C-alpha positions in Angstrom: 8.0 25.1 -35.3 6.6 22.3 -37.6 4.3 20.0 -36.0 6.2 17.0 -35.1 8.1 17.4 -32.1 11.6 15.7 -31.8 12.5 13.3 -28.2 15.4 11.5 -27.7 13.6 8.0 -28.0 10.1 9.0 -30.1 8.7 12.2 -31.9 5.2 12.9 -31.4 3.0 14.7 -34.4 0.4 17.4 -32.9 -1.1 17.6 -36.3 -5.3 17.5 -35.1 -4.7 17.9 -31.9 -5.9 21.5 -29.7 -3.8 21.0 -27.0 -0.3 20.8 -28.0 2.7 19.8 -26.1 3.1 22.0 -22.6 5.5 22.1 -19.6 2.2 20.6 -17.4 1.7 17.4 -19.0 6.0 16.7 -19.7 6.7 17.5 -16.1 3.6 15.1 -15.0 5.5 12.5 -16.8 8.5 12.7 -15.8 7.4 13.3 -12.0 5.4 10.2 -11.3 6.6 8.2 -9.1 5.5 4.2 -9.2 7.7 0.6 -8.3 7.4 -1.2 -11.8 3.8 -0.5 -13.2 2.6 -3.2 -15.0 -0.5 -1.4 -15.9 -0.9 2.5 -16.8 -4.0 4.3 -18.0 -3.4 7.7 -19.2 -6.8 9.7 -19.2 -7.4 12.4 -21.8 -3.6 11.5 -23.6 -4.1 14.0 -26.3 -1.0 13.8 -28.5 -0.1 10.8 -26.1 3.5 12.6 -24.8 3.0 11.1 -21.3 2.2 8.0 -22.5 4.7 7.2 -24.9 7.2 9.4 -21.8 5.8 6.9 -19.3 6.2 4.1 -21.7 9.7 5.2 -21.5 10.4 5.1 -18.2 8.8 2.0 -16.9 10.1 -0.5 -19.9 8.3 -3.4 -18.6 4.2 -1.2 -18.6 2.0 -1.5 -21.0 -0.1 2.1 -21.4 -3.9 2.5 -22.1 -4.5 6.0 -23.3 -8.0 7.3 -23.9 -9.2 10.4 -25.1 -12.5 11.9 -26.3 -11.5 14.4 -29.0 -11.8 11.1 -32.1 -8.6 13.3 -34.9 -6.4 13.7 -31.1 -6.6 9.9 -30.7 -6.0 8.7 -33.9 -3.4 11.2 -34.2 -2.4 9.8 -30.7 -2.7 5.8 -32.0 0.0 6.8 -34.9 2.5 8.3 -32.6 2.1 5.0 -30.8 2.4 2.9 -33.6 5.1 5.1 -34.7 6.9 4.5 -31.8 9.8 1.8 -30.1 7.3 1.2 -27.9 4.4 0.4 -29.9 3.5 -3.4 -28.6 2.9 -1.8 -25.5 0.3 1.3 -25.6 -2.9 1.5 -26.5 -5.6 4.2 -28.0 -8.6 4.4 -27.2 -11.6 6.8 -28.7 -13.5 6.9 -25.3 -14.4 9.5 -23.2 -13.6 7.8 -19.2 -17.2 8.2 -18.0 -17.8 5.5 -20.4 -15.1 3.3 -19.9 -15.3 0.2 -18.9 -12.8 -2.8 -18.0 -12.7 -5.3 -15.4 -8.9 -5.4 -14.6 -7.6 -2.2 -12.7 -4.2 -0.1 -13.2 -1.1 0.2 -11.3 -0.7 3.9 -11.8 -3.5 5.8 -13.7 -2.3 9.5 -14.8 -4.1 12.4 -16.1 -3.1 16.2 -17.2 -7.3 16.8 -17.3 -9.6 20.3 -18.5 -9.3 22.9 -15.6 -11.2 25.9 -16.7 -14.9 24.8 -14.7 -17.7 26.1 -15.3 -15.4 28.9 -17.0 -15.8 30.7 -20.0 -15.8 28.5 -23.3 -13.3 29.5 -25.5 -14.7 29.6 -28.7 -12.0 27.4 -30.5 -14.4 24.2 -30.0 -11.6 21.9 -30.1 -9.7 23.8 -27.7 -12.9 24.0 -25.9 -13.0 20.4 -25.1 -9.4 20.0 -24.4 -9.2 22.7 -21.5 -12.6 23.4 -20.7 -15.1 20.7 -18.2 -18.1 21.1 -16.2 -18.2 20.5 -12.2 -19.6 16.8 -12.9 -16.3 15.5 -14.9 -14.4 15.5 -11.9 -16.9 13.8 -9.5 -16.9 11.0 -13.0 -13.9 11.3 -13.2 -12.5 10.6 -9.3 -15.0 8.0 -9.7 -14.2 6.1 -12.0 -10.4 6.5 -11.1 -11.4 4.5 -7.5 -13.1 2.0 -10.1 -9.7 1.3 -11.7 -6.8 2.1 -9.9 -6.2 -1.3 -7.8 -5.2 -1.8 -4.0 -1.4 -0.3 -3.9 -2.1 1.9 -6.9 -1.7 5.6 -7.8 -3.4 8.2 -9.5 -1.1 11.3 -10.3 -2.9 14.5 -11.3 -1.6 18.1 -12.6 -4.1 21.2 -11.9 -4.1 24.0 -10.8 -4.3 25.0 -7.1 -7.9 25.4 -7.0 -9.0 22.3 -9.0 -6.5 20.3 -7.3 -7.8 21.3 -4.0 -11.2 20.5 -5.0 -10.5 16.8 -6.8 -8.4 15.9 -3.7 -11.5 16.3 -1.6 -13.5 14.9 -3.8 -11.4 11.7 -3.6 -11.7 11.6 0.0 -15.3 10.4 -1.0 -13.8 7.6 -3.0 -11.6 6.3 -0.1 -8.5 8.2 -2.2 -5.8 10.1 -0.4 -3.5 12.5 -0.9 -0.2 10.9 -1.0 2.4 13.0 -2.3 2.6 16.7 -3.7 4.2 19.1 -5.3 4.0 22.2 -6.1 5.2 23.7 -9.2 6.6 27.3 -9.4 7.9 29.3 -12.1 11.0 30.6 -10.2 11.8 31.2 -6.7 10.1 34.6 -6.0 6.7 33.3 -8.2 3.5 31.7 -6.0 3.2 27.8 -7.0 0.7 27.8 -10.0 0.5 24.0 -10.8 0.0 21.2 -8.6 0.9 17.6 -9.1 -0.8 15.2 -6.8 -0.6 11.4 -5.8 -3.5 9.8 -4.8 -4.2 6.3 -3.4 -6.3 4.1 -1.1 -3.6 4.1 1.5 -3.4 7.0 4.3 -0.2 7.9 4.3 2.4 11.2 5.5 1.8 14.3 3.3 5.7 15.1 2.5 4.8 18.8 0.1 7.8 19.1 -2.4 8.8 22.1 -4.5 9.6 22.3 -7.9 11.1 25.8 -10.0 11.4 25.6 -13.7 13.5 28.7 -14.2 16.5 30.5 -12.6 16.6 33.2 -14.5 14.8 34.5 -17.5 15.0 31.9 -20.1 17.4 29.8 -17.9 16.0 26.4 -16.9 16.8 25.0 -13.3 19.3 22.1 -13.3 16.5 20.5 -11.4 14.2 20.9 -14.6 17.0 19.9 -16.6 18.0 16.7 -15.0 14.3 15.9 -14.6 13.9 16.2 -18.8 17.3 15.1 -20.1 16.4 11.4 -20.8 13.9 13.0 -23.2 14.5 16.5 -24.6 17.1 16.5 -27.4 18.8 19.8 -25.8 20.3 18.2 -22.8 
């Protein structure tokens, strides 16, 4: 397969991006629940696919995306400019820690690096995309708390351990778990990821479970329905 990934309403060129389009990012973008957000921020946009999917889903929203890797940021910017949502998308080459903006967001999303203090990948660019130091989560949640408006939500996807850590860090900044989705490859396996929504308001948590496969190489109806507005095959 070439570097171009075609969706129903847009295309994503993955050239120069260490982390290609993956299930984590696509599921996060498709599962986010938000009521008519006007301003959205995608942290660590990579190819820009999450930002593009959110622009498609929320037709009135302006989406800003930040990316620490310069080449990935350039690729995302080009993907935005070539899309039908170009007037509502903006990409910036900047680390979220250095990102300063007085205006706040209705929705913030992130598919962040998650190998905290783990063995670094020998490929430097992929290392930036996948690995992080423990302090990154502290800086991420502090910035999110500052940029999120009173009714806004922060949605992210992470492995179980790291998701629990970020939820705990959120509490120190007045952000509480509002929605939780356990992702499973199939019904016979434990969850391997969590999609979490944090916000300033405390709510009764009603965890959900989502299964990707019903058999080997056979996607569940729920998966196909979730992504039918995006993937050409559905």
